[in-house]
N, C-alpha and C positions, 0 to 999 in steps of 0.2 A: 518408768518414763525417762526420756532423755532430752537432748537439745531440741530447741524449737526455734523457728525463724518465721518472720512474716514481713510483708509490706502491706500496705493497705490500699485498696481500691474499692469500688463498688461491687454488687453481687447478684446471686440468683434471685433474691427477693429484694425488691426496692433498690435504693441507691447503694446500699451496702449489702453484698450478697453472701449467701452461704457458699458460693463458689470461692469467694475470698477466704472464708473460714476453712473450707475443704482444701484449698491451696496450701494453707498453713499446715494442716495435718499431713498433707502429702510430703511437704518438705521435711517435716519432723520424722515421718516414717522412713524417708529415704536416708536420713542421717542415722536413724536408729537401727535400720534393717528389720523393722517390725513387720511391715506389710509388703505386699507385692510391689515391686519397684516400677509402678506406672507413674509417670511424671505429670505435674500440672504447673501452670504458670505461677511465678512468684508474684505476690501481690503487694492487700492492703495493703484493699485493699486494700484489699480489702483490699484503692481504694481502695472504692469498692471496689481493692484492692482483696485486705482484705479481702487475704486466702488466703493471702491473703496467706495443704491441709488434706502410708499409702492411701490417696483419695479413693482409689478402687482396690481395696484389699480383696480382690475377687478370688473366687474358687477357680480351679484350673479350667473348668468348662466355661467360665465367663471371660477368660483372657482373650483379647482380640487376636484374630489370625494375622500373622505378620504379612504386611503388604510389600510390594516391590519397593526397594529403597527410594527410587526416583519419584514414583507416584506418591509414596508415603510422605516424602519431604514436601512435595508440592501441595499435597492436601493439608499438611500441618501448617505450612506458611499461610495458606488461604484462611484456615480456621483461626489462626492467631491474629490475622488482620481483621477478620470479622469480629472476633471477640474484643479486640482493642477498640474498634469503632463503636461497637455496641456498649461497651463499658463507659466510654466517654459520653456517648449519646444518652445513656440512662441517667448519668449524674446531672448533666445540663438540662435534660428534659424535666427531671424531678425538681431541680432548682427553679425552673420556670413555673412549674405547677405550684410549688410552695410559695412563690412570690405573690400569688393571689391570696389576699387575706381571708377570703371565704373558704379556701381549701387548706390553708396552713395548719388549722387546728382539727383536721379530720384525719389525723395520722394513723389511727388504728384501723379505720376503714380502708385507707390506702394500703396498709400492710396486709390486711386480710385479702384484698384484691390480688396483691402480688403472690401471696401464698397459694391462692387458688390457681393463678397462672403457672406457678411452679409445679403444683400437683398435676395440672392438666398436661403440661409439657412432659413430665416424667411418665405419666400414664400413656401418652402417645408413644414415647420412646420404648416403653416396655411391651407394646403390642407385638404380635408375631411378625407383622410386616417389617418392623425395625429390629426387634429383639436385642436391644442394646444392653439390657440388664433384665434379670429375672426378679419380679416383685416378691417380697416376703412380708408376711404379716407379723406383728408383735403386739402383745397386750398393751392397751392404752396406758394402764398404770405404770408400765415400765418406762415410758418415754415422756410422761407429763413434765418432769423437771426440764428435760432437754427442749421440749416444745416451748415452755415458758422462756427459757434462755434464748431460744431462736427468735421469739417475738421481740424480746428486749434488744437483741442484737440488730434487729431491723429498725425498730421504732425510735430508739434513742439516737442512733446516728442520723436518721432521717430528720429528726427534730433539730439536730445540730446543723444539718444542711439548710433547714428552713430559716434558722436564725443566724447563719454564718455566711461568710464568703466561701466560694468554692475552693479557693486557695487554702484557706485555713482548714476547712473540712478535710481536704485531702492530706495536707501536711500533718494534721493531728493524728490521722490514721497510722502514721509511722510509729506512734507510741504502742501500737499493738504488739510489736516485736519485743521490746523490753518488758512490757507488762506480762506477756505470756511466759517469758523467760523467768521473771520474778515469781510468778505463780507456780511454775514447775519446780523452782528451787525451794519455795516454802512448803509445797505439798508433797513433792517427791524427791527433794534433795538433788535434783539434776542440775548440772552446771554447764556453762558455756566455756569455750576456749578463752583464755585471757585476752587475746587480741580482739576477739569478737566483743567482749565486754567494753574494752577501750573504745571501740568504734561506736558503741551505742551511747556513750557519754555525749559526744557532740550532736548526735541525732536528737537526744532529749533536750539539749540546750537550744538547738535550732528551733524545735517545736515551741519551747518556752518563749523564745524571741518573737516568733510569729504570733503566738497567743497574745503577747503584750502589745506589740505595735499594731496588729490587725484590729484590736479591740479599742484602740484609742479613737475618740471622736474626731471627725474631720470637718474642717471649715467648708470644704467643697462638697456640696450636696451630690455631685456626680460620683464621688468616691464611695464605694461600698465598703462597709465595715462589719465587724462581727460583734454581736451584742453579748452581754454577760450571760444571758440564757444560752446562747450558742456555745460559749466556752464550757458551761456546766454540762450541757447535753453531750458535748464532744467527749469530755473526760469520763462521764458516767457510761457513755456508749463504748468507750475503749475498754472499760472494766467488764461490761456485759459481753462484748465480743471476745475478750480474752478468756473469760470463764467458759463461754460457749466452745471456744477452740479446744480448751483443755478437756472439757467434757466429751466432745465429739470423739476424741481418741479413746477415752475409756469406754464409751458406748460401743465403739467398733469391736473392742475385745469382748465386752460383756455380752453383747447380743449376736456376735459373729455375723455381722451384716456389713456390706460395703456402703459407701456413702450415698449412692443413689437409692439403695434400698431403705436406708435410714431416713433420708430426706423425704422419700415417698410416703413414709408413715408420719413424719413430723409435720409436714406442711398442712395437710387438711386438719390435723388436730389443733395446730396453732391458730388457724383461721377460725375454727369452730369455737375455741375458747375466747377469742377476741369478740365474737358476736355477743357474748354475755356482758362484756365491758364497754363496748362501743356506745350504747345509749347513755351511759353515765359519764363518759369522758370526752367523746368527740363533740365538736360544735359543727353542726351541719350547715352548709349554705342552702339557699333556696335553689334546688336543683334545676328548676326551669329557667333560672336567671344565670346559670353558669354558661359563659360564652362557648360557642361551638369550638373555637380553637383550643379551649381548655380540655374539652372532651377528646379532641384529637390528640392532644399531648398525653392524656391519661392512657389512651389506647396505644400510643407510641411507646410509653413507658412499659406497658405490658408486653408489647412486641419485643422491645430490647431485652427484657427479662427472659423471654422465651429463647431468643437468639443466644444470649449468654449461656443459658442452660445447655443448649444443644452444642454450641461450639466448645464449651468446657469439656464435655464428654470426649470429644475427638482429641482435643489438645492434651488431655491427661494421658491418653494412650500413646501419643505419637511424639511428644517432645521430651528432651533431656533436661537435666537440671540447669545447665548453662543458658540454653535458649529460653527456658521457662523464667529464669531470673531476669534475663534481659527484657523479655516481653513485659513482665511485671513492672520493671522500672520505666519502660517506655510509656506505659499507661499512666503511672504516677506523674512522671515529668510532663506528659501531654496535658493531663487534667490541670496540674498546677499552672502551667504556662498559659493555657486558655483561660483559666480562672483569673489569672493576673491581668491578662489583656482586657477581659470584660469588667474588671473591678474598677477601672478608671484611675488606678494608682500610677504614679510616675515611676520611671525606671530606677530613680535614685531613692525611692522609699526605703526606710531602714529595715522594714520587715523582709525585704528581698534577701538581706544577708542571712537572716534566720532560715529562709527557704533553702538557700544553697548549702548552709551548714547541715541542716536536717537531712536533705537528700544525699549530700556527700557522705554523711555518717552511715546512712542505711545502705548505700551502695558499697561502701567499704566493708560493712558488716557482711553483706552477701558474698563478697569476694573471699573474705576470711573463712566463711562457713563452707564455701565450695572447695577451697583448698584443703580445709580440715577433713571434709568428707572424702576427697581424693586420697589423702594420706591414710585415712582409715581403710579405704578400699584396698590399698597396697599392702597394708599390714596384716 
């Protein structure tokens, strides 16, 4: 294993997506030269970002046919815009859903719904009419650990979003980058360039500042704050997403499957396993009393997840590392800015300093890693 990088944004399933995690592995693969050099947006999101992850280490017969440069660029820009808007949309839509106390504690049911949407989207994309990838089956026992990690990668960050402000949720996902790097160092002794490590220090400090100031009680009832539970779920979610990121790469090699094939097997298994746990964990609302607008939001969330899945596929194949990184940071900054605007906080709030430090650190890290990769390519 080698160097890893991530931003975080939301994803394929729920508000933090596997797209974000697969973005992460894509960037790792590009740096390592391990997989086919198909690119994906820089993320975490994750956000849901995170990605966030070669995303498509495809066989030769699965490689996309090169398109005309001009039409390919136009298509890539359209899909990047669509992906960005859908990513922003799913975060704020899910936040609105979780703001309903009757739905906040039905997280496993919500995750199972998104896993089903993920599988349905991939099933559609695999049909002969689209033929975007070739499905492959794998023994259930082979991917149970990965499916469990996938479920935790969605549920814990969504719980963080339910008990946090959108700004804190998104900024916290920046920690996915140093956590994955630390896991790779501990497990595989892989290291980062020294300047990249220096850049991660302010990123971590910035997240710490946001965690502190955003969780302080406010005298103004209109100012949204992050609860202690939100902070706990955020950091446990970072750990789960990081573990999932590291495992995804090893499962690619172990099973010789690309990310779409792997996710096609994971999603239904994760949803099926959750069905056994949902009755004991989730607190259900009285479904007949759920307002129509909440049902509309739930459908919108599923629609956004579907769009993210589809757009991710095209973006991976058509964008380079620089544009992918820029798109990832645009999504992060957009979600943080919109989250700040809707939080009711003043421009002079101290946590804004942490936001700028964290985002500045992760952008610097991305620049360092891009330069490092370029130097490796020349050598």
